C-alpha positions, -999 to 999 in steps of 0.1 A, spaced: 0 2 0 28 26 9 45 18 -23 14 22 -45 5 56 -26 43 68 -30 41 60 -69 9 77 -73 22 109 -54 52 108 -78 29 107 -109 7 132 -95 37 156 -90 49 147 -126 14 158 -137 14 191 -118 46 200 -140 29 189 -173 -3 208 -165 4 237 -139 -32 254 -144 -50 224 -138 -29 209 -108 -25 242 -92 -63 240 -87 -56 216 -59 -25 235 -42 -30 257 -10 -15 290 -1 -18 298 38 -20 334 45 -42 356 72 -77 360 64 -85 394 49 -104 422 66 -139 427 59 -145 444 24 -180 454 35 -192 460 70 -228 447 57 -209 412 49 -218 384 71 -187 366 86 -190 326 86 -201 323 120 -231 348 118 -238 334 82 -241 298 94 -261 308 127 -287 328 104 -291 301 77 -289 266 95 -324 259 103 -336 273 69 -308 250 51 -318 217 71 -352 222 61 -343 230 28 -322 199 26 -349 178 37 -371 190 11 -348 183 -14 -337 148 -1 -376 139 0 -384 152 -31 -358 131 -52 -361 101 -32 -326 93 -41 -292 106 -55 -304 106 -90 -337 102 -108 -345 95 -147 -367 122 -163 -398 108 -182 -400 122 -216 -411 159 -213 -412 157 -172 -398 187 -154 -375 180 -126 -389 175 -92 -360 190 -74 -346 224 -69 -313 235 -92 -304 204 -112 -284 192 -144 -296 164 -165 -272 138 -182 -279 125 -217 -293 96 -206 -321 113 -185 -304 111 -154 -308 142 -131 -287 154 -103 -286 183 -81 -264 213 -100 -241 214 -65 -221 186 -52 -192 180 -35 -154 174 -42 -127 157 -22 -95 164 -37 -80 177 -8 -96 159 21 -80 133 43 -48 155 38 -46 168 75 -63 202 71 -92 193 91 -98 161 115 -112 134 92 -141 128 116 -151 166 107 -146 161 71 -167 129 70 -196 148 88 -190 175 65 -198 153 36 -227 138 55 -241 174 62 -240 179 27 -259 149 16 -286 162 40 -287 196 22 -293 181 -12 -257 179 -22 -260 142 -32 -230 142 -60 -198 134 -42 -167 135 -63 -133 115 -57 -106 99 -74 -80 71 -70 -52 96 -70 -65 120 -42 -63 95 -15 -97 103 -2 -118 71 -14 -117 57 20 -127 85 38 -157 91 12 -168 53 19 -170 58 54 -188 90 51 -217 74 29 -215 41 48 -253 31 55 -266 57 28 -251 47 -4 -286 49 -20 -288 85 -15 -255 93 -31 -245 99 -69 -208 86 -67 -183 99 -91 -146 86 -91 -118 86 -118 -90 62 -131 -53 79 -132 -36 80 -164 -10 52 -157 -40 26 -152 -57 30 -188 -40 4 -206 -50 -33 -209 -69 -42 -179 -60 -14 -158 -91 4 -160 -112 -29 -147 -84 -33 -120 -85 3 -110 -125 2 -108 -123 -27 -85 -99 -10 -59 -117 22 -60 -148 0 -54 -133 -17 -24 -122 14 -8 -156 32 -13 -172 2 2 -198 -1 -29 -204 -23 -55 -210 3 -84 -203 38 -93 -229 60 -107 -200 78 -129 -165 70 -135 -141 94 -155 -107 92 -172 -86 118 -150 -65 130 -180 -62 125 -217 -34 101 -226 -19 100 -258 -2 68 -253 -34 46 -251 -62 43 -276 -93 61 -270 -110 29 -286 -98 7 -260 -104 30 -232 -142 34 -242 -143 -4 -245 -132 -8 -211 -157 18 -198 -185 0 -215 -173 -34 -206 -176 -20 -169 -211 -5 -176 -223 -38 -191 -212 -58 -161 -229 -32 -135 -197 -19 -119 -205 16 -132 -238 34 -142 -217 56 -166 -187 69 -175 -169 102 -187 -138 122 -189 -121 147 -174 -97 178 -186 -106 172 -220 -105 201 -248 -128 203 -276 -101 184 -299 -101 157 -273 -139 156 -273 -141 156 -309 -117 128 -314 -136 107 -287 -170 112 -306 -150 96 -336 -144 64 -318 -171 36 -313 -194 45 -283 -174 75 -278 -206 95 -277 -218 78 -249 -195 100 -225 -218 111 -202 -199 146 -188 -166 163 -190 -151 177 -156 -129 205 -161 -117 236 -142 -142 266 -140 -149 294 -119 -157 333 -120 -121 338 -124 -112 309 -146 -136 313 -176 -117 297 -204 -144 271 -213 -167 296 -221 -147 304 -255 -153 267 -269 -158 237 -247 -187 249 -228 -208 258 -261 -196 224 -276 -210 206 -245 -240 224 -247 -246 216 -284 -240 180 -276 -265 179 -246 -237 171 -221 -233 186 -188 -200 200 -176 -187 190 -138 -170 223 -126 -139 215 -104 -127 246 -81 -156 265 -88 -145 288 -59 -115 297 -73 -79 289 -75 -51 290 -46 -55 307 -15 -93 313 -25 -84 353 -35 -118 349 -56 -139 348 -23 -123 382 -10 -135 400 -42 -152 432 -37 -181 426 -64 -189 394 -48 -189 409 -11 -213 435 -24 -233 411 -37 -231 388 -9 -240 414 16 -272 425 -3 -283 388 -2 -273 379 33 -252 352 22 -215 342 18 -193 351 -12 -186 314 -18 -229 309 -20 -227 339 -48 -197 323 -64 -215 289 -67 -247 303 -79 -229 322 -106 -214 289 -116 -244 268 -122 -264 296 -135 -269 283 -170 -285 247 -162 -255 228 -179 -228 233 -151 -227 212 -120 -202 227 -92 -184 203 -71 -168 226 -43 -149 208 -17 -151 218 21 -140 203 53 -164 217 75 -200 219 82 -202 253 84 -186 258 50 -207 231 35 -239 252 47 -229 281 31 -222 265 -2 -256 248 -1 -274 282 -1 -265 284 -38 -292 257 -45 -317 281 -40 -301 313 -51 -309 331 -86 -285 360 -93 -304 389 -109 -294 401 -145 -279 432 -127 -258 412 -105 -245 390 -131 -237 419 -152 -216 437 -123 -199 400 -120 -190 400 -159 -177 437 -157 -153 425 -128 -143 392 -144 -150 395 -183 -156 365 -202 -129 354 -225 -124 371 -260 -144 352 -285 -171 337 -256 
């Protein structure tokens, strides 16, 4: 086990060098908390105290109305829960889930991180994203024990496990760590030129036929990668592309997001609260909107991310308090004026 983890850490380090903009999203930069930008902005403790009761009620309603982590829409039927996205096979999930890339790393007690994931489930954030390279699958497995049917569970296969029977073996290992017999969604973590897409797709389809996974997708694919994928047999069965996307990282609006929308494919947004150090959450425009709405800047940022109906955000949090802040975004719709103000502060990329 130690040898395997050492190997994965080394592989992750090499990926950070090859993909600095992507891998940097998982880094943390310590620093002092910024002073309040607006006296009306609520601090985390005040906000949590004000919203705890209403959020728990909202989460109970979401959970009860969905009946499970995901549902399949009947032809022409409207979703029965709040802010949602729909996969190409008709499966509907909440537009706000939970990430786990930095969980289990000692930033918070693991018991607190597990409780945060469970709190998110109770608040309607039933999509949980993990990956074999994160080292958080065991923690996620403990958090969802006894309530697997409430969770839409996502994991990813690392790039060195794509050849031969590597995908099948990696999937079995992930299932064991997660304590489940199937994944709702299994993703190829990064493009890998040394392994043919046709064999990767065939491996995913085999797992799907065996009931090990319900659907498969990709992560960090460009438009060129997606077009190549769709040219191989069954490549168009790809359910999603998980990429970095936030108010201060809008590059996918130029080409990838429109491409996915044209193909009816939702995008999963990782690092939706910004990059290293969470400087985005101290943005003055966000602070003004959050103060006027009586919520956190995180909630406003997430509401912006899921505004269009084709993007699911998977923010990570190691505390119940932060999860409660995030969950507000499920019921927060920004006004045209607020969206314009955010566009002025963080313009869309040229050509979008």
